[in-house]
PDB file of the backbone (N, CA, C, O) and the ligand in Angstrom, with CONECT records:
HET     ZN  A 101       1
ATOM      1  N   MET A   1      65.216  94.050 124.642  1.00  0.00           N
ATOM      2  CA  MET A   1      64.778  92.736 125.309  1.00  0.00           C
ATOM      3  C   MET A   1      65.810  91.738 125.402  1.00  0.00           C
ATOM      4  O   MET A   1      66.375  91.223 124.437  1.00  0.00           O
ATOM      5  N   PRO A   2      66.055  91.461 126.787  1.00  0.00           N
ATOM      6  CA  PRO A   2      67.223  90.588 126.928  1.00  0.00           C
ATOM      7  C   PRO A   2      66.825  89.151 126.446  1.00  0.00           C
ATOM      8  O   PRO A   2      65.711  88.668 126.645  1.00  0.00           O
ATOM      9  N   SER A   3      67.777  88.562 125.838  1.00  0.00           N
ATOM     10  CA  SER A   3      67.637  87.259 125.272  1.00  0.00           C
ATOM     11  C   SER A   3      67.856  86.149 126.296  1.00  0.00           C
ATOM     12  O   SER A   3      68.767  86.180 127.124  1.00  0.00           O
ATOM     13  N   LYS A   4      66.947  85.152 126.183  1.00  0.00           N
ATOM     14  CA  LYS A   4      67.141  84.153 127.090  1.00  0.00           C
ATOM     15  C   LYS A   4      68.332  83.324 126.989  1.00  0.00           C
ATOM     16  O   LYS A   4      68.698  82.579 127.899  1.00  0.00           O
ATOM     17  N   SER A   5      68.966  83.462 125.819  1.00  0.00           N
ATOM     18  CA  SER A   5      70.202  82.721 125.419  1.00  0.00           C
ATOM     19  C   SER A   5      71.306  83.161 126.436  1.00  0.00           C
ATOM     20  O   SER A   5      72.160  82.356 126.807  1.00  0.00           O
ATOM     21  N   SER A   6      71.272  84.450 126.878  1.00  0.00           N
ATOM     22  CA  SER A   6      72.245  84.952 127.737  1.00  0.00           C
ATOM     23  C   SER A   6      72.133  84.442 129.138  1.00  0.00           C
ATOM     24  O   SER A   6      73.010  84.779 129.934  1.00  0.00           O
ATOM     25  N   VAL A   7      71.171  83.680 129.526  1.00  0.00           N
ATOM     26  CA  VAL A   7      70.975  83.077 130.700  1.00  0.00           C
ATOM     27  C   VAL A   7      70.663  81.621 130.666  1.00  0.00           C
ATOM     28  O   VAL A   7      69.526  81.173 130.813  1.00  0.00           O
ATOM     29  N   LYS A   8      71.784  80.873 130.455  1.00  0.00           N
ATOM     30  CA  LYS A   8      71.559  79.453 130.307  1.00  0.00           C
ATOM     31  C   LYS A   8      70.882  78.930 131.532  1.00  0.00           C
ATOM     32  O   LYS A   8      70.760  79.601 132.556  1.00  0.00           O
ATOM     33  N   ALA A   9      70.468  77.768 131.396  1.00  0.00           N
ATOM     34  CA  ALA A   9      69.818  77.001 132.513  1.00  0.00           C
ATOM     35  C   ALA A   9      70.914  76.566 133.435  1.00  0.00           C
ATOM     36  O   ALA A   9      71.788  75.804 133.020  1.00  0.00           O
ATOM     37  N   ARG A  10      70.911  77.034 134.727  1.00  0.00           N
ATOM     38  CA  ARG A  10      72.010  76.803 135.560  1.00  0.00           C
ATOM     39  C   ARG A  10      71.869  75.412 136.135  1.00  0.00           C
ATOM     40  O   ARG A  10      70.754  74.910 136.270  1.00  0.00           O
ATOM     41  N   ALA A  11      72.921  74.814 136.459  1.00  0.00           N
ATOM     42  CA  ALA A  11      72.761  73.512 137.228  1.00  0.00           C
ATOM     43  C   ALA A  11      72.942  73.684 138.670  1.00  0.00           C
ATOM     44  O   ALA A  11      73.653  74.579 139.127  1.00  0.00           O
ATOM     45  N   CYS A  12      72.317  72.850 139.385  1.00  0.00           N
ATOM     46  CA  CYS A  12      72.576  72.873 140.901  1.00  0.00           C
ATOM     47  C   CYS A  12      74.037  72.647 141.137  1.00  0.00           C
ATOM     48  O   CYS A  12      74.699  71.809 140.524  1.00  0.00           O
ATOM     49  N   PRO A  13      74.525  73.495 142.122  1.00  0.00           N
ATOM     50  CA  PRO A  13      76.066  73.454 142.401  1.00  0.00           C
ATOM     51  C   PRO A  13      76.407  72.267 143.222  1.00  0.00           C
ATOM     52  O   PRO A  13      77.577  71.923 143.396  1.00  0.00           O
ATOM     53  N   LEU A  14      75.295  71.579 143.774  1.00  0.00           N
ATOM     54  CA  LEU A  14      75.704  70.478 144.582  1.00  0.00           C
ATOM     55  C   LEU A  14      75.552  69.158 143.878  1.00  0.00           C
ATOM     56  O   LEU A  14      76.334  68.248 144.154  1.00  0.00           O
ATOM     57  N   CYS A  15      74.568  68.984 142.959  1.00  0.00           N
ATOM     58  CA  CYS A  15      74.402  67.695 142.389  1.00  0.00           C
ATOM     59  C   CYS A  15      74.403  67.840 140.839  1.00  0.00           C
ATOM     60  O   CYS A  15      74.530  66.854 140.113  1.00  0.00           O
ATOM     61  N   GLY A  16      74.261  69.065 140.373  1.00  0.00           N
ATOM     62  CA  GLY A  16      74.384  69.290 138.849  1.00  0.00           C
ATOM     63  C   GLY A  16      72.950  69.009 138.112  1.00  0.00           C
ATOM     64  O   GLY A  16      72.852  68.962 136.886  1.00  0.00           O
ATOM     65  N   LYS A  17      71.987  68.850 138.896  1.00  0.00           N
ATOM     66  CA  LYS A  17      70.673  68.808 138.264  1.00  0.00           C
ATOM     67  C   LYS A  17      70.152  70.229 137.830  1.00  0.00           C
ATOM     68  O   LYS A  17      70.610  71.214 138.409  1.00  0.00           O
ATOM     69  N   PRO A  18      69.204  70.377 136.825  1.00  0.00           N
ATOM     70  CA  PRO A  18      68.730  71.701 136.519  1.00  0.00           C
ATOM     71  C   PRO A  18      68.107  72.226 137.761  1.00  0.00           C
ATOM     72  O   PRO A  18      67.397  71.516 138.473  1.00  0.00           O
ATOM     73  N   ARG A  19      68.366  73.428 138.013  1.00  0.00           N
ATOM     74  CA  ARG A  19      67.825  74.025 139.318  1.00  0.00           C
ATOM     75  C   ARG A  19      66.401  74.397 139.154  1.00  0.00           C
ATOM     76  O   ARG A  19      65.951  74.661 138.039  1.00  0.00           O
ATOM     77  N   ALA A  20      65.693  74.427 140.201  1.00  0.00           N
ATOM     78  CA  ALA A  20      64.358  74.859 140.294  1.00  0.00           C
ATOM     79  C   ALA A  20      64.138  76.446 140.833  1.00  0.00           C
ATOM     80  O   ALA A  20      64.786  76.950 141.751  1.00  0.00           O
ATOM     81  N   ASP A  21      63.285  76.987 140.206  1.00  0.00           N
ATOM     82  CA  ASP A  21      63.250  78.478 140.685  1.00  0.00           C
ATOM     83  C   ASP A  21      62.787  78.606 142.083  1.00  0.00           C
ATOM     84  O   ASP A  21      63.115  79.572 142.772  1.00  0.00           O
ATOM     85  N   ALA A  22      61.982  77.589 142.545  1.00  0.00           N
ATOM     86  CA  ALA A  22      61.807  77.709 144.109  1.00  0.00           C
ATOM     87  C   ALA A  22      62.770  77.614 144.954  1.00  0.00           C
ATOM     88  O   ALA A  22      62.706  78.002 146.120  1.00  0.00           O
ATOM     89  N   PHE A  23      63.908  76.996 144.326  1.00  0.00           N
ATOM     90  CA  PHE A  23      65.111  76.682 145.263  1.00  0.00           C
ATOM     91  C   PHE A  23      66.420  77.293 144.784  1.00  0.00           C
ATOM     92  O   PHE A  23      67.512  77.073 145.308  1.00  0.00           O
ATOM     93  N   LYS A  24      66.210  78.059 143.768  1.00  0.00           N
ATOM     94  CA  LYS A  24      67.467  78.531 143.067  1.00  0.00           C
ATOM     95  C   LYS A  24      68.531  79.042 143.968  1.00  0.00           C
ATOM     96  O   LYS A  24      68.195  79.746 144.921  1.00  0.00           O
ATOM     97  N   PRO A  25      69.777  78.760 143.764  1.00  0.00           N
ATOM     98  CA  PRO A  25      70.262  78.165 142.731  1.00  0.00           C
ATOM     99  C   PRO A  25      70.362  76.692 142.675  1.00  0.00           C
ATOM    100  O   PRO A  25      71.131  76.105 141.915  1.00  0.00           O
ATOM    101  N   PHE A  26      69.577  76.129 143.486  1.00  0.00           N
ATOM    102  CA  PHE A  26      69.621  74.734 143.763  1.00  0.00           C
ATOM    103  C   PHE A  26      68.501  74.118 142.932  1.00  0.00           C
ATOM    104  O   PHE A  26      67.719  74.788 142.258  1.00  0.00           O
ATOM    105  N   CYS A  27      68.485  72.621 143.045  1.00  0.00           N
ATOM    106  CA  CYS A  27      67.618  71.946 142.260  1.00  0.00           C
ATOM    107  C   CYS A  27      66.265  71.587 143.238  1.00  0.00           C
ATOM    108  O   CYS A  27      65.149  71.377 142.763  1.00  0.00           O
ATOM    109  N   SER A  28      66.543  71.561 144.520  1.00  0.00           N
ATOM    110  CA  SER A  28      65.556  71.003 145.263  1.00  0.00           C
ATOM    111  C   SER A  28      65.764  71.536 146.627  1.00  0.00           C
ATOM    112  O   SER A  28      66.764  72.206 146.885  1.00  0.00           O
ATOM    113  N   ARG A  29      64.759  71.236 147.608  1.00  0.00           N
ATOM    114  CA  ARG A  29      65.019  71.820 148.981  1.00  0.00           C
ATOM    115  C   ARG A  29      65.977  71.000 149.629  1.00  0.00           C
ATOM    116  O   ARG A  29      66.658  71.503 150.523  1.00  0.00           O
ATOM    117  N   GLY A  30      66.141  69.740 149.292  1.00  0.00           N
ATOM    118  CA  GLY A  30      67.239  69.032 149.871  1.00  0.00           C
ATOM    119  C   GLY A  30      68.650  69.499 149.556  1.00  0.00           C
ATOM    120  O   GLY A  30      69.515  69.387 150.425  1.00  0.00           O
ATOM    121  N   CYS A  31      68.925  69.993 148.420  1.00  0.00           N
ATOM    122  CA  CYS A  31      70.293  70.542 148.031  1.00  0.00           C
ATOM    123  C   CYS A  31      70.271  71.969 148.686  1.00  0.00           C
ATOM    124  O   CYS A  31      71.322  72.380 149.177  1.00  0.00           O
ATOM    125  N   ARG A  32      69.303  72.642 148.722  1.00  0.00           N
ATOM    126  CA  ARG A  32      69.426  74.061 149.339  1.00  0.00           C
ATOM    127  C   ARG A  32      69.653  73.817 150.800  1.00  0.00           C
ATOM    128  O   ARG A  32      70.554  74.437 151.364  1.00  0.00           O
ATOM    129  N   ASP A  33      68.914  72.970 151.451  1.00  0.00           N
ATOM    130  CA  ASP A  33      69.071  72.819 152.968  1.00  0.00           C
ATOM    131  C   ASP A  33      70.519  72.270 153.233  1.00  0.00           C
ATOM    132  O   ASP A  33      71.175  72.667 154.197  1.00  0.00           O
ATOM    133  N   ARG A  34      71.001  71.321 152.317  1.00  0.00           N
ATOM    134  CA  ARG A  34      72.327  70.764 152.556  1.00  0.00           C
ATOM    135  C   ARG A  34      73.316  71.959 152.453  1.00  0.00           C
ATOM    136  O   ARG A  34      74.207  72.084 153.293  1.00  0.00           O
ATOM    137  N   ASP A  35      73.172  72.789 151.486  1.00  0.00           N
ATOM    138  CA  ASP A  35      74.075  73.910 151.359  1.00  0.00           C
ATOM    139  C   ASP A  35      73.970  74.920 152.488  1.00  0.00           C
ATOM    140  O   ASP A  35      74.978  75.431 152.977  1.00  0.00           O
ATOM    141  N   LEU A  36      72.736  75.203 152.899  1.00  0.00           N
ATOM    142  CA  LEU A  36      72.638  76.035 154.028  1.00  0.00           C
ATOM    143  C   LEU A  36      73.370  75.488 155.257  1.00  0.00           C
ATOM    144  O   LEU A  36      74.153  76.181 155.907  1.00  0.00           O
ATOM    145  N   LEU A  37      73.073  74.188 155.550  1.00  0.00           N
ATOM    146  CA  LEU A  37      73.598  73.700 156.743  1.00  0.00           C
ATOM    147  C   LEU A  37      75.141  73.402 156.579  1.00  0.00           C
ATOM    148  O   LEU A  37      75.810  73.066 157.556  1.00  0.00           O
ATOM    149  N   SER A  38      75.631  73.519 155.451  1.00  0.00           N
ATOM    150  CA  SER A  38      77.133  73.303 155.384  1.00  0.00           C
ATOM    151  C   SER A  38      77.789  74.716 155.744  1.00  0.00           C
ATOM    152  O   SER A  38      78.989  74.796 156.006  1.00  0.00           O
ATOM    153  N   TRP A  39      77.001  75.747 155.744  1.00  0.00           N
ATOM    154  CA  TRP A  39      77.593  77.073 156.201  1.00  0.00           C
ATOM    155  C   TRP A  39      77.714  76.988 157.778  1.00  0.00           C
ATOM    156  O   TRP A  39      78.628  77.569 158.362  1.00  0.00           O
ATOM    157  N   PHE A  40      76.827  76.295 158.398  1.00  0.00           N
ATOM    158  CA  PHE A  40      76.845  76.270 159.778  1.00  0.00           C
ATOM    159  C   PHE A  40      78.195  75.535 160.337  1.00  0.00           C
ATOM    160  O   PHE A  40      78.721  75.730 161.432  1.00  0.00           O
ATOM    161  N   GLY A  41      78.617  74.650 159.321  1.00  0.00           N
ATOM    162  CA  GLY A  41      79.941  74.060 159.616  1.00  0.00           C
ATOM    163  C   GLY A  41      80.025  73.027 160.641  1.00  0.00           C
ATOM    164  O   GLY A  41      79.084  72.290 160.934  1.00  0.00           O
ATOM    165  N   GLU A  42      81.210  72.996 161.193  1.00  0.00           N
ATOM    166  CA  GLU A  42      81.769  71.727 162.121  1.00  0.00           C
ATOM    167  C   GLU A  42      80.630  71.608 163.345  1.00  0.00           C
ATOM    168  O   GLU A  42      80.229  70.524 163.768  1.00  0.00           O
ATOM    169  N   GLY A  43      80.210  72.819 163.805  1.00  0.00           N
ATOM    170  CA  GLY A  43      79.410  72.584 164.967  1.00  0.00           C
ATOM    171  C   GLY A  43      78.006  72.064 164.793  1.00  0.00           C
ATOM    172  O   GLY A  43      77.210  71.983 165.729  1.00  0.00           O
ATOM    173  N   TYR A  44      77.723  71.696 163.478  1.00  0.00           N
ATOM    174  CA  TYR A  44      76.375  71.340 163.377  1.00  0.00           C
ATOM    175  C   TYR A  44      76.335  70.063 162.382  1.00  0.00           C
ATOM    176  O   TYR A  44      76.321  70.208 161.159  1.00  0.00           O
ATOM    177  N   ARG A  45      76.320  68.974 162.931  1.00  0.00           N
ATOM    178  CA  ARG A  45      76.457  67.782 162.152  1.00  0.00           C
ATOM    179  C   ARG A  45      75.116  67.385 161.545  1.00  0.00           C
ATOM    180  O   ARG A  45      74.057  67.374 162.174  1.00  0.00           O
ATOM    181  N   VAL A  46      75.268  67.050 160.224  1.00  0.00           N
ATOM    182  CA  VAL A  46      73.979  66.591 159.665  1.00  0.00           C
ATOM    183  C   VAL A  46      74.162  65.247 158.854  1.00  0.00           C
ATOM    184  O   VAL A  46      75.054  65.120 158.015  1.00  0.00           O
ATOM    185  N   PRO A  47      73.299  64.304 159.150  1.00  0.00           N
ATOM    186  CA  PRO A  47      73.489  63.120 158.416  1.00  0.00           C
ATOM    187  C   PRO A  47      73.458  63.228 156.861  1.00  0.00           C
ATOM    188  O   PRO A  47      72.696  63.997 156.276  1.00  0.00           O
ATOM    189  N   ALA A  48      74.165  62.567 156.362  1.00  0.00           N
ATOM    190  CA  ALA A  48      74.212  62.637 154.598  1.00  0.00           C
ATOM    191  C   ALA A  48      72.811  62.292 154.224  1.00  0.00           C
ATOM    192  O   ALA A  48      72.147  61.447 154.823  1.00  0.00           O
ATOM    193  N   ASP A  49      72.387  63.003 153.183  1.00  0.00           N
ATOM    194  CA  ASP A  49      71.151  62.704 152.508  1.00  0.00           C
ATOM    195  C   ASP A  49      69.910  62.635 153.540  1.00  0.00           C
ATOM    196  O   ASP A  49      68.949  61.877 153.405  1.00  0.00           O
ATOM    197  N   GLN A  50      70.067  63.423 154.441  1.00  0.00           N
ATOM    198  CA  GLN A  50      69.090  63.488 155.497  1.00  0.00           C
ATOM    199  C   GLN A  50      68.505  64.860 155.601  1.00  0.00           C
ATOM    200  O   GLN A  50      69.054  65.658 156.361  1.00  0.00           O
ATOM    201  N   PRO A  51      67.414  65.232 154.896  1.00  0.00           N
ATOM    202  CA  PRO A  51      66.947  66.603 154.974  1.00  0.00           C
ATOM    203  C   PRO A  51      66.482  66.927 156.387  1.00  0.00           C
ATOM    204  O   PRO A  51      65.983  66.068 157.114  1.00  0.00           O
ATOM    205  N   ALA A  52      66.674  68.274 156.777  1.00  0.00           N
ATOM    206  CA  ALA A  52      66.495  68.643 158.120  1.00  0.00           C
ATOM    207  C   ALA A  52      65.083  68.527 158.639  1.00  0.00           C
ATOM    208  O   ALA A  52      64.815  68.470 159.839  1.00  0.00           O
ATOM    209  N   ASP A  53      64.219  68.497 157.688  1.00  0.00           N
ATOM    210  CA  ASP A  53      62.806  68.496 158.146  1.00  0.00           C
ATOM    211  C   ASP A  53      62.260  67.038 157.948  1.00  0.00           C
ATOM    212  O   ASP A  53      61.113  66.759 158.295  1.00  0.00           O
ATOM    213  N   GLY A  54      63.038  66.183 157.428  1.00  0.00           N
ATOM    214  CA  GLY A  54      62.536  64.657 157.397  1.00  0.00           C
ATOM    215  C   GLY A  54      62.009  64.292 155.996  1.00  0.00           C
ATOM    216  O   GLY A  54      61.855  63.103 155.720  1.00  0.00           O
ATOM    217  N   THR A  55      61.717  65.280 155.073  1.00  0.00           N
ATOM    218  CA  THR A  55      61.242  65.062 153.933  1.00  0.00           C
ATOM    219  C   THR A  55      62.317  64.762 152.872  1.00  0.00           C
ATOM    220  O   THR A  55      63.454  65.193 153.065  1.00  0.00           O
ATOM    221  N   ALA A  56      62.055  64.102 151.845  1.00  0.00           N
ATOM    222  CA  ALA A  56      63.047  63.748 150.739  1.00  0.00           C
ATOM    223  C   ALA A  56      62.520  63.989 149.480  1.00  0.00           C
ATOM    224  O   ALA A  56      62.305  63.076 148.683  1.00  0.00           O
ATOM    225  N   ASP A  57      62.291  65.195 149.238  1.00  0.00           N
ATOM    226  CA  ASP A  57      61.681  65.566 147.850  1.00  0.00           C
ATOM    227  C   ASP A  57      62.798  65.661 146.856  1.00  0.00           C
ATOM    228  O   ASP A  57      63.698  66.479 147.049  1.00  0.00           O
ATOM    229  N   GLN A  58      62.800  64.938 145.886  1.00  0.00           N
ATOM    230  CA  GLN A  58      63.948  64.912 145.006  1.00  0.00           C
ATOM    231  C   GLN A  58      63.572  65.865 143.841  1.00  0.00           C
ATOM    232  O   GLN A  58      64.482  66.544 143.365  1.00  0.00           O
ATOM    233  N   ASP A  59      62.357  65.975 143.351  1.00  0.00           N
ATOM    234  CA  ASP A  59      61.911  66.772 142.195  1.00  0.00           C
ATOM    235  C   ASP A  59      61.590  68.219 142.689  1.00  0.00           C
ATOM    236  O   ASP A  59      61.812  68.621 143.831  1.00  0.00           O
ATOM    237  N   ASN A  60      61.007  68.989 141.619  1.00  0.00           N
ATOM    238  CA  ASN A  60      60.666  70.271 141.944  1.00  0.00           C
ATOM    239  C   ASN A  60      59.368  70.159 142.954  1.00  0.00           C
ATOM    240  O   ASN A  60      58.388  69.469 142.671  1.00  0.00           O
ATOM    241  N   PHE A  61      59.466  70.793 143.956  1.00  0.00           N
ATOM    242  CA  PHE A  61      58.360  70.803 145.070  1.00  0.00           C
ATOM    243  C   PHE A  61      58.167  72.088 145.766  1.00  0.00           C
ATOM    244  O   PHE A  61      59.061  72.582 146.454  1.00  0.00           O
ATOM    245  N   THR A  62      57.112  72.590 145.613  1.00  0.00           N
ATOM    246  CA  THR A  62      56.779  73.846 146.261  1.00  0.00           C
ATOM    247  C   THR A  62      56.287  73.616 147.587  1.00  0.00           C
ATOM    248  O   THR A  62      55.244  72.989 147.772  1.00  0.00           O
ATOM    249  N   ASP A  63      57.087  74.163 148.672  1.00  0.00           N
ATOM    250  CA  ASP A  63      56.614  73.978 149.967  1.00  0.00           C
ATOM    251  C   ASP A  63      55.675  75.107 150.469  1.00  0.00           C
ATOM    252  O   ASP A  63      56.101  76.216 150.790  1.00  0.00           O
ATOM    253  N   GLU A  64      54.423  74.766 150.515  1.00  0.00           N
ATOM    254  CA  GLU A  64      53.503  75.932 150.938  1.00  0.00           C
ATOM    255  C   GLU A  64      53.142  75.597 152.478  1.00  0.00           C
ATOM    256  O   GLU A  64      52.409  76.351 153.118  1.00  0.00           O
TER     257      GLU A  64
HETATM  258 ZN    ZN A 101      70.838  69.491 143.611  1.00  0.00          ZN2+
END
């Protein structure tokens, strides 16, 4: 049986908050989207702290 101690709670690579399973390895959709958008690079400018879909959920939030 794997021990949970072998898998410590990971922190969001962007802001350091505890990650959410729904958005792992990130803490929220905002961080996830920001990371994804960063991969698009220079050709796709995104305002800081401006989620692509206009929402601003800071906490764990399941988008159904
Ligand atoms: Zn985060």
